[in-house]
C-alpha positions in Angstrom: 165.0 69.1 -13.9 165.6 67.2 -17.2 162.5 66.9 -19.3 161.3 63.3 -20.0 159.1 61.9 -22.7 155.6 61.5 -21.3 154.8 57.8 -20.3 151.3 56.5 -20.5 150.4 53.2 -18.8 147.1 51.6 -19.9 145.2 48.4 -19.5 142.3 47.1 -21.6 142.0 50.4 -23.4 143.4 52.1 -26.5 145.4 55.3 -26.4 146.3 57.4 -29.5 149.4 59.5 -29.3 149.6 62.6 -31.6 153.1 63.5 -32.5 152.0 65.9 -35.3 152.5 69.7 -35.3 148.8 70.4 -34.7 146.2 69.0 -32.2 143.3 67.0 -33.7 140.7 68.8 -31.6 140.5 72.4 -30.2 141.8 72.6 -26.7 140.6 75.1 -24.0 144.2 76.1 -23.4 147.3 76.8 -25.5 150.3 74.4 -25.6 153.1 73.5 -27.8 153.2 70.2 -29.6 156.1 67.8 -29.4 157.5 68.8 -32.8 157.5 72.5 -31.6 159.6 71.7 -28.5 163.0 73.4 -28.1 166.1 71.3 -28.7 167.2 72.0 -25.2 164.0 70.5 -23.8 164.1 67.2 -25.6 166.6 64.3 -26.1 167.0 63.3 -29.7 167.8 59.6 -30.3 169.3 58.7 -33.6 169.7 55.2 -35.1 172.5 54.2 -37.4 171.5 53.9 -41.0 170.8 50.3 -42.1 173.3 48.4 -44.1 172.6 48.0 -47.8 170.0 50.8 -47.4 167.4 48.4 -46.0 166.5 47.1 -42.6 167.2 43.5 -41.9 164.8 40.8 -40.9 166.9 37.9 -39.6 165.6 34.3 -39.5 168.0 32.1 -37.3 167.9 28.5 -38.4 169.1 26.1 -35.7 168.2 22.5 -34.7 166.0 22.1 -31.5 168.0 22.3 -28.3 171.2 23.3 -30.1 171.6 26.8 -28.8 169.0 29.0 -30.6 168.0 31.1 -27.7 171.4 31.1 -26.1 172.8 32.5 -29.3 169.9 35.0 -29.4 170.8 36.4 -26.0 174.4 36.9 -27.1 173.4 38.4 -30.4 171.0 40.9 -28.9 173.6 42.0 -26.4 176.1 42.7 -29.3 173.4 44.2 -31.6 171.0 46.4 -29.5 169.5 47.9 -32.7 167.7 44.6 -33.4 164.3 43.9 -31.9 163.2 40.4 -31.0 159.7 39.4 -32.1 158.8 36.1 -30.3 156.4 34.7 -27.7 159.0 34.9 -24.9 159.4 38.7 -25.7 155.7 39.2 -25.5 155.6 37.5 -22.1 158.4 39.8 -20.9 156.6 42.9 -22.2 153.3 41.8 -20.5 155.1 41.0 -17.2 156.7 44.4 -17.2 153.3 46.0 -17.8 152.0 44.5 -14.6 150.3 41.4 -15.9 150.7 38.1 -14.0 150.5 34.6 -15.3 148.0 32.3 -13.7 149.5 29.7 -11.4 146.5 27.5 -11.7 147.1 27.0 -15.4 150.7 25.9 -14.7 152.5 27.7 -17.6 155.0 25.4 -19.2 155.3 24.5 -22.9 158.6 25.1 -24.6 161.1 27.9 -25.4 159.6 28.2 -28.9 156.0 28.3 -27.8 155.7 29.0 -24.1 152.2 29.0 -22.6 150.9 32.5 -22.0 148.4 31.8 -19.3 147.6 35.4 -18.7 143.8 34.9 -18.8 143.5 37.6 -21.5 142.1 36.1 -24.8 144.0 38.4 -27.1 147.3 37.4 -25.4 146.6 33.7 -25.0 145.3 33.0 -28.5 148.2 34.9 -30.3 146.2 37.9 -31.6 148.7 40.3 -30.0 151.6 38.6 -31.7 149.9 38.7 -35.1 149.2 42.4 -34.6 152.8 43.1 -33.6 154.1 41.2 -36.6 152.0 43.3 -38.9 153.1 46.5 -37.2 156.8 45.6 -37.2 156.7 44.8 -40.9 155.8 48.5 -41.8 158.3 50.1 -39.4 161.9 50.9 -40.1 163.5 48.5 -37.6 165.9 45.6 -37.7 164.1 42.5 -36.6 165.0 39.0 -35.5 162.4 36.2 -35.7 163.7 33.3 -33.4 161.1 30.6 -34.2 162.7 27.1 -34.1 160.0 25.0 -35.8 158.8 27.7 -38.2 162.3 28.4 -39.5 162.9 24.7 -40.2 159.7 24.1 -42.1 159.5 25.2 -45.7 155.8 26.1 -45.7 156.1 28.2 -42.5 159.2 30.0 -43.8 157.2 30.9 -46.9 154.4 32.4 -44.7 156.9 34.5 -42.8 158.5 35.7 -46.0 155.2 36.9 -47.3 154.5 38.7 -44.1 157.8 40.7 -44.3 157.8 41.4 -48.0 158.0 45.2 -47.7 160.5 46.8 -50.1 162.4 48.5 -47.2 163.2 45.1 -45.6 166.0 42.7 -46.4 165.2 39.0 -45.5 168.2 37.0 -44.3 168.4 33.3 -43.2 171.3 32.5 -40.9 172.0 28.8 -40.6 173.8 27.7 -37.4 174.6 24.0 -37.1 177.5 22.3 -35.5 180.0 23.8 -33.1 179.1 27.4 -32.3 181.5 30.3 -32.2 184.0 30.4 -29.4 182.5 33.5 -27.9 179.1 31.8 -27.7 180.6 28.7 -26.1 182.4 30.8 -23.5 179.2 32.6 -22.6 177.4 29.3 -22.2 180.2 28.0 -20.0 180.0 31.1 -17.9 176.3 30.5 -17.6 176.8 26.9 -16.5 179.4 28.0 -14.0 177.1 30.5 -12.5 174.3 27.9 -12.2 176.6 25.5 -10.5 177.8 28.3 -8.1 174.1 29.0 -7.2 173.5 25.4 -6.4 176.6 25.2 -4.2 175.7 28.5 -2.5 172.2 27.1 -1.7 173.7 23.9 -0.2 176.2 26.0 1.7 173.5 28.2 3.2 171.4 25.2 4.1 174.4 23.7 6.0 175.0 27.0 7.7 171.4 27.2 8.8 171.5 23.6 10.1 174.7 24.3 12.0 173.3 27.4 13.5 170.1 25.6 14.6 172.1 22.8 16.1 174.2 25.4 18.1 171.0 27.0 19.4 169.6 23.6 20.4 172.8 22.6 22.2 173.0 25.9 24.0 169.4 25.6 25.1 170.1 22.0 26.4 173.0 23.3 28.4 170.9 26.0 29.9 168.2 23.6 30.9 170.7 21.3 32.5 172.2 24.2 34.4 168.8 25.3 35.6 168.0 21.8 36.7 171.2 21.6 38.9 170.5 25.0 40.4 167.0 23.9 41.3 168.4 20.8 43.0 170.8 23.0 44.9 168.0 25.2 46.1 166.1 22.1 47.3 169.0 21.0 49.4 169.3 24.5 50.9 165.7 24.5 51.8 166.0 21.1 53.5 168.6 22.4 55.8 171.4 20.1 54.6 173.9 23.0 54.5 173.2 24.1 58.1 173.6 20.5 59.4 176.9 20.1 57.7 178.2 23.4 59.1 177.1 22.5 62.7 178.7 19.1 62.5 182.0 20.1 60.9 182.4 23.4 62.6 184.7 25.8 60.7 185.7 23.0 58.2 185.1 24.1 54.6 182.0 22.7 53.1 183.0 19.9 50.7 179.7 19.7 49.0 179.7 23.5 48.4 183.1 23.3 46.9 182.0 20.5 44.7 179.0 22.5 43.5 181.2 25.5 42.8 183.6 23.3 40.8 180.6 21.8 39.0 179.2 25.2 38.1 182.6 26.4 36.8 182.9 23.3 34.7 179.5 23.9 33.2 180.4 27.5 32.4 183.6 26.3 30.8 181.7 23.7 28.8 179.2 26.4 27.7 181.9 28.8 26.6 184.0 26.0 25.1 181.1 24.7 23.0 180.5 28.2 21.7 184.1 28.6 20.8 184.1 25.3 19.0 181.0 26.3 17.0 182.3 29.7 16.0 184.4 28.1 13.2 182.5 28.9 10.0 182.7 26.9 6.8 184.1 28.8 3.9 181.9 29.5 0.9 182.7 26.9 -1.8 183.8 28.0 -5.3 182.4 26.2 -8.3 184.6 24.8 -11.0 183.4 23.1 -14.2 184.6 19.5 -14.5 184.7 17.2 -17.6 181.4 15.7 -16.5 179.8 19.1 -16.6 181.1 19.9 -20.0 180.2 16.4 -21.3 177.6 16.5 -24.0 175.8 19.5 -25.5 176.4 22.9 -23.8 172.8 23.9 -24.6 170.7 20.8 -23.8 171.0 20.1 -20.1 169.0 17.7 -18.0 165.9 19.3 -16.5 166.0 22.3 -18.8 163.0 23.5 -20.8 163.1 22.1 -24.3 162.9 24.2 -27.4 160.1 22.0 -28.7 157.7 19.8 -26.8 158.3 16.1 -27.6 155.0 15.6 -29.5 155.6 18.5 -31.8 159.2 17.4 -32.4 158.1 13.8 -33.1 155.4 14.8 -35.6 157.3 17.5 -37.6 161.0 16.7 -37.7 160.6 14.5 -40.8 159.7 17.7 -42.7 162.7 19.8 -41.4 164.8 21.3 -44.2 167.4 24.0 -44.6 166.5 27.2 -46.4 167.5 27.8 -50.0 167.7 31.0 -52.1 164.9 29.7 -54.3 162.5 30.3 -51.4 162.9 34.1 -51.7 165.6 35.0 -49.2 167.8 37.9 -50.1 170.8 36.3 -48.4 171.8 32.9 -46.9 174.5 32.9 -44.1 176.2 29.8 -42.7 177.6 31.2 -39.5 179.2 28.2 -37.8 179.9 25.6 -40.5 180.0 25.7 -44.3 176.9 24.7 -46.3 178.1 21.2 -47.2 178.9 20.4 -43.6 175.5 21.8 -42.5 173.8 19.4 -44.9 175.8 16.5 -43.4 174.9 17.5 -39.9 171.3 17.8 -40.8 171.3 14.3 -42.2 173.0 12.8 -39.2 170.6 14.6 -36.9 167.6 13.2 -38.8 168.9 9.6 -38.6 169.4 10.0 -34.8 165.9 11.3 -34.4 164.5 8.4 -36.3 166.0 6.1 -33.8 165.3 8.0 -30.6 161.9 9.6 -31.4 158.6 7.8 -31.6 155.9 7.9 -34.2 152.9 9.4 -32.4 150.3 8.5 -35.1 151.4 5.0 -35.9 148.5 2.5 -36.1 148.6 -1.3 -36.2 148.2 -2.7 -39.8 146.2 -5.6 -41.0 149.5 -7.5 -41.4 149.9 -7.3 -37.6 146.3 -8.1 -36.8 146.4 -11.2 -38.9 149.4 -12.6 -37.2 148.2 -11.6 -33.8 144.9 -13.5 -34.3 146.7 -16.6 -35.5 148.9 -16.5 -32.4 146.0 -16.3 -30.1 144.4 -19.2 -31.8 147.5 -21.4 -31.5 148.2 -20.3 -27.9 144.6 -21.3 -26.9 145.0 -24.7 -28.6 148.2 -25.3 -26.7 146.5 -24.4 -23.4 143.7 -26.8 -24.1 146.2 -29.6 -25.0 148.2 -28.8 -21.8 145.1 -29.2 -19.7 144.1 -32.4 -21.5 147.4 -33.9 -20.7 147.2 -32.9 -17.1 143.7 -34.5 -16.8 144.3 -38.0 -15.2 141.3 -39.6 -16.9 142.2 -38.4 -20.4 145.9 -39.0 -19.8 145.3 -42.7 -19.0 142.9 -43.1 -22.0 145.5 -41.6 -24.3 148.2 -43.9 -22.8 145.9 -46.9 -23.4 145.2 -45.8 -26.9 148.9 -45.4 -27.6 149.7 -48.8 -26.1 146.9 -50.4 -28.2 148.2 -48.7 -31.4 151.7 -50.0 -30.5 150.3 -53.5 -29.9 148.7 -53.6 -33.3 152.1 -52.9 -34.9 153.6 -56.0 -33.3 153.3 -59.4 -35.2 150.7 -61.8 -33.6 152.1 -64.3 -31.2 151.6 -68.0 -32.1 149.1 -69.8 -30.0 150.6 -72.6 -27.8 149.5 -76.1 -28.8 147.6 -78.0 -26.2 148.0 -81.7 -25.7 145.4 -83.9 -27.2 142.7 -84.8 -24.8 142.9 -81.6 -22.8 140.6 -79.7 -25.2 137.3 -79.0 -23.6 134.4 -77.6 -25.3 133.1 -74.4 -23.9 129.6 -74.9 -22.6 127.3 -72.5 -24.3 124.5 -71.1 -22.2 121.1 -72.4 -23.0 118.3 -70.3 -24.3 116.3 -68.6 -21.6 119.2 -68.8 -19.1 119.6 -65.0 -18.6 121.5 -65.2 -15.4 124.4 -67.0 -17.0 124.5 -64.5 -19.9 124.6 -61.5 -17.5 127.3 -63.1 -15.4 129.5 -63.8 -18.4 129.0 -60.2 -19.6 130.0 -58.8 -16.1 133.1 -61.0 -16.1 134.1 -59.7 -19.5 133.6 -56.1 -18.4 135.5 -56.6 -15.1 138.4 -58.3 -16.9 140.9 -55.5 -17.9 142.1 -55.3 -21.4 145.7 -56.2 -22.2 146.8 -52.6 -23.1 145.2 -51.2 -20.0 146.9 -53.7 -17.8 150.2 -53.1 -19.5 149.8 -49.3 -19.2 149.0 -49.7 -15.5 152.0 -52.0 -15.0 154.3 -49.5 -16.7 152.9 -46.7 -14.6 153.7 -48.6 -11.4 157.2 -49.6 -12.5 159.6 -47.0 -10.9 162.5 -48.1 -13.1 160.4 -47.4 -16.2 159.5 -44.0 -14.9 163.1 -43.2 -14.2 164.1 -44.2 -17.7 161.3 -42.0 -19.2 162.5 -39.1 -17.1 166.1 -39.5 -18.2 165.0 -39.8 -21.8 163.0 -36.6 -21.5 166.0 -34.7 -20.1 168.1 -35.9 -23.1 165.5 -34.9 -25.6 166.6 -32.6 -28.4 164.1 -29.8 -28.0 164.8 -28.2 -31.4 164.5 -31.6 -33.1 160.9 -32.1 -32.1 158.6 -32.2 -35.1 155.3 -31.8 -33.2 155.3 -29.8 -30.0 151.9 -31.3 -29.1 153.3 -34.8 -29.1 156.8 -35.8 -28.4 155.9 -39.4 -27.7 153.1 -41.1 -25.9 150.8 -38.2 -26.3 153.0 -35.9 -24.1 153.4 -32.3 -25.3 156.6 -30.4 -25.2 155.1 -27.9 -22.9 153.9 -30.5 -20.4 155.9 -29.0 -17.6 155.1 -25.4 -18.3 154.2 -23.3 -15.2 152.6 -19.9 -15.1 155.9 -18.2 -15.6 156.8 -20.2 -18.7 153.5 -19.4 -20.3 154.0 -15.7 -19.6 157.5 -15.8 -21.0 156.3 -17.6 -24.1 153.8 -14.9 -24.8 156.4 -12.2 -24.0 158.8 -13.7 -26.6 156.3 -13.8 -29.4 154.8 -10.3 -28.6 158.1 -8.6 -28.6 159.2 -10.4 -31.7 155.9 -9.5 -33.5 156.2 -5.9 -32.2 159.6 -5.4 -33.8 158.6 -6.7 -37.2 155.2 -5.0 -37.1 156.9 -1.7 -36.4 159.2 -2.0 -39.3 156.4 -3.1 -41.6 154.0 -0.3 -40.6 156.4 2.7 -40.5 157.8 1.5 -44.0 161.1 3.4 -43.5 164.3 1.4 -43.9 166.1 4.0 -41.8 164.0 3.1 -38.7 165.9 -0.1 -37.9 164.1 -0.8 -34.6 162.5 0.5 -31.5 164.4 2.5 -29.0 164.2 1.0 -25.4 162.5 4.2 -24.2 159.6 3.7 -26.5 159.0 -0.1 -26.1 156.2 0.4 -23.5 154.6 3.1 -25.8 154.4 0.9 -28.9 153.5 -2.2 -26.9 150.5 -0.4 -25.5 149.5 1.0 -28.9 149.7 -2.4 -30.6 148.5 -4.9 -28.0 146.0 -2.5 -26.2 147.4 -3.5 -22.8 150.2 -2.2 -20.6 153.6 -3.9 -20.2 154.8 -3.6 -16.6 158.4 -4.9 -16.0 157.8 -5.2 -12.2 155.2 -7.9 -12.9 158.1 -10.0 -14.2 160.3 -9.3 -11.2 162.5 -6.8 -12.9 162.9 -3.0 -12.7 163.7 -1.8 -16.2 162.7 -2.6 -19.8 166.3 -3.7 -20.5 166.1 -6.4 -17.8 162.7 -7.5 -19.2 164.2 -8.0 -22.6 167.0 -10.0 -21.0 164.4 -12.6 -19.9 163.7 -13.3 -23.6 167.3 -12.9 -24.9 167.1 -16.0 -27.0 164.5 -14.3 -29.2 164.9 -10.5 -28.6 168.0 -8.4 -28.0 168.9 -4.7 -27.6 171.6 -3.9 -30.1 174.6 -2.1 -28.5 175.6 -0.5 -31.8 172.2 0.8 -32.9 170.7 1.0 -29.4 167.4 -0.4 -30.5 165.4 -3.6 -29.8 165.7 -6.2 -32.5 164.5 -9.8 -33.1 166.8 -12.7 -33.7 164.1 -14.5 -35.7 162.8 -13.6 -39.2 159.3 -12.4 -39.9 158.4 -15.3 -42.3 158.4 -18.2 -39.9 156.7 -21.4 -41.1 155.1 -21.8 -37.6 155.2 -20.4 -34.2 156.4 -23.6 -32.5 159.9 -22.2 -32.3 158.8 -20.0 -29.4 157.6 -23.1 -27.5 160.9 -24.7 -28.1 162.9 -21.7 -27.0 160.7 -21.4 -23.8 161.2 -25.1 -23.0 164.9 -24.9 -23.6 165.1 -21.9 -21.3 163.0 -23.6 -18.7 165.3 -26.7 -18.6 168.4 -24.5 -18.4 166.9 -22.5 -15.6 166.0 -25.7 -13.7 169.5 -27.1 -14.1 170.9 -23.9 -12.6 168.5 -24.0 -9.7 169.3 -27.6 -9.0 173.0 -26.6 -9.0 172.3 -24.0 -6.3 172.2 -20.9 -8.5 169.6 -18.7 -6.8 169.9 -16.0 -9.4 168.1 -18.3 -11.8 164.9 -18.0 -9.8 162.0 -16.0 -11.3 160.2 -13.6 -9.1 157.0 -12.7 -10.8 154.9 -10.4 -8.7 151.6 -10.8 -10.5 151.3 -14.6 -10.3 147.7 -15.8 -9.8 147.0 -17.7 -6.7 145.5 -21.1 -7.7 143.7 -21.2 -4.3 141.7 -18.1 -5.0 138.0 -18.9 -5.6 136.6 -17.7 -8.8 133.8 -15.2 -8.3 130.6 -14.7 -10.4 131.0 -13.9 -14.1 131.7 -10.2 -15.0 130.7 -8.5 -18.2 134.3 -8.7 -19.6 135.2 -12.3 -19.4 133.9 -15.6 -18.0 135.2 -16.5 -14.6 134.3 -20.2 -14.4 131.3 -22.4 -13.5 129.8 -22.6 -10.1 127.0 -24.8 -8.6 123.5 -23.4 -8.6 123.6 -22.8 -4.9 126.9 -21.0 -4.9 130.4 -21.9 -3.8 130.5 -23.9 -0.6 126.7 -24.2 -0.4 124.4 -27.2 0.1 123.2 -28.7 -3.2 119.7 -30.2 -3.8 121.1 -33.6 -2.8 122.3 -32.3 0.5 125.9 -32.5 -0.5 128.3 -29.7 0.6 130.6 -28.8 -2.4 133.8 -26.9 -1.6 134.5 -23.7 -3.5 135.7 -24.5 -7.0 139.2 -23.3 -8.0 141.4 -23.9 -11.1 143.5 -26.4 -9.3 140.7 -28.3 -7.8 138.8 -28.3 -11.1 141.9 -29.7 -12.8 141.9 -32.6 -10.4 138.2 -33.3 -10.8 137.3 -36.6 -12.4 134.2 -38.9 -12.5 133.5 -40.2 -9.1 135.0 -37.2 -7.2 133.1 -35.0 -4.9 132.5 -32.4 -7.6 129.2 -32.7 -9.4 129.6 -34.0 -13.0 126.0 -33.4 -14.2 125.2 -30.3 -16.3 122.3 -29.2 -14.0 124.6 -29.1 -11.0 126.5 -26.4 -12.7 123.5 -24.5 -14.0 123.9 -25.7 -17.6 121.1 -26.9 -19.9 123.6 -28.5 -22.3 126.6 -30.7 -21.6 129.8 -28.7 -22.2 132.9 -30.8 -22.2 135.2 -30.8 -19.2 137.8 -29.1 -21.2 135.6 -26.1 -22.1 134.9 -25.6 -18.4 138.6 -25.7 -17.5 139.6 -23.4 -20.4 137.1 -20.8 -19.3 138.3 -20.8 -15.7 142.0 -20.8 -16.7 141.5 -17.9 -19.2 139.7 -15.9 -16.6 142.6 -16.2 -14.1 145.6 -16.3 -16.3 144.3 -15.1 -19.7 146.0 -11.7 -19.7 149.4 -13.2 -18.7 149.0 -15.7 -21.6 148.3 -13.1 -24.1 144.5 -13.6 -24.1 143.0 -10.2 -24.0 139.4 -11.2 -23.4 139.9 -14.5 -21.6 138.3 -17.6 -23.0 137.4 -17.2 -26.7 134.1 -19.1 -26.5 130.7 -17.5 -26.1 128.6 -17.6 -22.9 124.9 -16.8 -22.8 122.6 -18.2 -20.2 124.9 -21.0 -19.2 125.8 -22.1 -22.7 129.1 -22.0 -24.6 
């Protein structure tokens, strides 16, 4: 019987409520307006007068994920006269009005800017919020504007101040940094305790359901077993076994019947006993907060919705500032810590964010591109030198040339004197005697030169080979002046395998990435790259992904450990740093580091240390046949008729691989003429091998596009 204020629910329409003393239009009936209602028929609600004679507009200033909305819930509970004006409040109003958020759009976002996803343009694009802000600015109400990003940016604070510049409003900025009030902390602890209790209750109910299901299954199994035994008993009765036993034994008690009765009683006891055992119910656990639960921030918990999405935070936190009176605020309040301490906390938070956040719009500079191009050129030259050394033909020629050069440095040996009378004039061929001239020329060609014979003799001498191997093991890697020739034409990287080339590229790329990051961000407070963002910056700079599993490790920290002689992760600063400066005279130091690591790894493997083995998962198979050329990179040269087909001479050439091509030499079963490979010019053997090796192993060596030469119509 108590009169209520009329409630009007509407959707997609506008309703005007007239609270004046007279109706706007003439009505066909007579009625009293609301202002003419009797005092006994209405309920008058009065609000306390505002402090200082003005209504307050409160702007809470708090760092992201440091308790803005947790403090807001506590504040509104203590101050019900304040009205919250935010996106989350609009979502609450719309949901209470019967609107539903679309599941297909997957509403997520952040606490500061949650996604509306109602499917109504005015709600989703923020038009309703702008209208409510305009309406609230002219009404006599206390307001709270909990916008995390806007209250930390000077330009957006100025926009909100202009919006609420009415003379009846008092604009207050309340700064909350550091440890919150004890009452706020207690409320947060109670919230954490209730969340933990809910998790324990869910687990307890799941165990109860599982136990109940198991009890039902066991009971059903016992019933089935009992029915099976009863069926067997009926079968025996039908077969006349019981009558025969009675006829033979007379009045003697039936032993089988007694056994069956005992068996039935035992089954019944088992059934009831099992039920009695299962009747013991597990007590409901009670949650308690441990030190691990209270460790860290009370407001930022794993898996919780952040106040700002990472992209917005990373791109705006550099412009975060604390409000000042010069901006136009009527009052500044520092609720948790004094002003000086808040400035220190803001500075510390900014430094931490510079380490842990990433620069979304960072782009590689010309400084980086120049050094990256120089490295690719040097790396390709080393690959070519490595393949030249592995070529038996060119290796023997180089050894012969080195032996000849060494022979020239030795003083000439005196010719032995022959006894008189033994000198014999050499018979010169007569003119026109061509056969003798040709025979003499063939003998001269067949006679090996002295350097060649010495080189061949040295190659065949096992003692000499052993001495060379011992000398190579005792070589001071860091004392080598030229990595392409440590003696006898042998390069320092002569024994590099696929893994060594990959680790060589990894060392330089991570080293260059660290220095390029410092150079491009141009901020001395950004001391390095946080491990969480190494993959992001690597992809941005080198335009390719870095996958730790391809190197046989699981995490980025383990990957950096493979190149610990050049790159480390600082324990104090928790960033990746290079142990080498950015003004190196040459990049040969990376070859020396890789060779030293290879030798150390080999010594550990020879000593039986299995942990020194590398387990690369993306190692190319040298036995894989190279297919036809794609549009991205050359894949090697093939005979005109295709791999394994019959050539014009009737010869069957096996499929060409990188290993078999590396072993090819004049006189082998691979064709050596240009036409056999579909070429009109004669590319060198090294160009062919470089193209094939870059196609298979180019990405692992740091070659983005494979071999750097050009290929058009069979030409380099």
